[in-house]
C-alpha positions in Angstrom: 0.2 0.0 0.0 3.1 2.3 0.5 3.9 1.8 -3.1 0.5 2.8 -4.1 0.8 6.0 -1.9 4.2 7.2 -3.2 2.8 6.4 -6.8 -0.2 8.6 -6.1 1.8 11.3 -4.7 4.3 11.4 -7.6 1.3 11.5 -10.0 -0.3 14.4 -8.0 3.0 16.2 -7.8 3.4 15.8 -11.6 0.0 17.1 -12.2 0.7 20.1 -9.8 4.0 20.9 -11.5 2.3 20.7 -15.0 -0.3 22.9 -13.7 2.2 25.4 -12.3 4.1 25.4 -15.5 1.1 26.2 -17.5 0.2 29.2 -14.9 3.7 30.3 -15.4 3.3 30.3 -19.4 -0.1 31.9 -19.1 1.4 34.7 -16.7 4.4 35.2 -19.3 2.0 35.7 -22.2 -0.3 38.1 -20.1 2.9 40.2 -19.0 4.0 40.4 -22.8 0.8 41.5 -23.8 0.5 44.2 -21.2 3.9 45.2 -22.2 3.0 45.5 -25.9 -0.5 47.1 -25.1 0.6 50.6 -26.1 2.1 49.3 -29.3 -1.1 47.2 -30.2 -3.3 50.2 -29.4 -1.4 52.4 -31.7 -1.3 49.9 -34.6 -5.1 49.6 -34.5 -5.5 53.3 -34.1 -3.3 53.7 -37.4 -5.4 51.0 -39.2 -8.7 52.9 -38.2 -7.3 56.1 -39.4 -6.4 54.8 -42.7 -9.7 53.3 -43.2 -11.5 56.4 -42.2 -9.3 58.5 -44.5 -10.0 56.3 -47.7 -13.7 56.6 -46.9 -13.7 60.5 -46.2 -11.8 61.1 -49.5 -14.8 59.9 -51.5 -17.4 62.0 -49.4 -15.4 65.2 -49.2 -13.6 65.5 -52.5 -13.9 69.1 -53.9 -16.2 68.1 -56.6 -18.7 66.8 -54.3 -19.4 70.3 -52.5 -22.1 72.4 -53.7 -21.7 75.8 -52.3 -23.6 79.3 -52.5 -21.9 82.2 -50.9 -22.7 85.9 -51.0 -20.2 88.5 -49.9 -21.2 92.0 -49.3 -18.6 94.8 -48.8 -19.3 98.1 -47.7 -16.8 100.9 -47.6 -17.1 104.3 -46.3 -14.4 106.9 -46.7 -14.3 110.5 -45.3 -11.8 112.9 -46.4 -11.4 116.4 -44.7 -8.9 118.9 -46.0 -8.1 122.5 -44.3 -5.5 125.1 -44.8 -3.3 125.7 -42.0 -0.6 128.0 -40.9 3.1 126.5 -41.3 5.3 127.0 -38.0 8.8 126.8 -37.3 10.4 124.9 -34.8 9.6 127.7 -32.1 5.9 127.4 -32.4 5.9 130.8 -34.5 4.1 131.3 -37.7 6.3 131.4 -40.8 5.6 134.0 -43.4 6.7 134.5 -47.1 9.4 137.2 -47.2 8.8 138.8 -50.5 5.0 138.9 -50.2 4.6 141.4 -47.3 4.5 138.9 -44.5 1.8 136.6 -45.9 1.7 133.4 -44.0 2.9 130.3 -45.3 0.0 127.9 -45.5 -0.3 124.1 -46.1 -3.1 121.6 -46.3 -4.0 119.2 -43.5 -5.7 116.2 -44.9 -7.9 113.6 -42.7 -8.9 110.5 -43.9 -11.5 108.3 -42.0 -12.1 104.9 -43.5 -14.8 102.4 -42.4 -14.9 98.7 -43.9 -17.6 96.2 -43.3 -17.8 92.9 -44.7 -20.8 90.2 -44.5 -21.0 86.9 -45.9 -24.0 84.6 -46.1 -24.6 81.4 -47.7 -24.9 77.8 -47.4 -22.6 74.7 -48.1 -23.6 71.0 -48.8 -21.2 68.2 -48.8 -22.2 65.0 -50.4 -23.0 63.8 -53.9 -24.4 66.3 -56.4 -27.7 65.8 -57.2 -28.8 63.7 -54.2 
């Protein structure tokens, strides 16, 4: 009976050892997948982007866009000019020497400009005629 017990113990040990070996192999595989998780995600994201880009090129091609746009540009310009006396560096009005002290005058010009742009319209993306 002792022989049977030692034989049973060997079988149990062999089964336990193979179970531990399987557990170690599975743990190594899980560790490798966890280490490669970032690279696997990036690979899948890259494939997804390529697939979505190939689809979107057909739908968003420039010949598939219908557009109606109206642009309105309003410009308002105001120009004023007035005659002013020319002054020297000290602030004194300058005069013309040969014409009995007539003041030298110049023209001061002021320009005010306003510009307003309005755009309106619509754009439809898709197949023309649908």
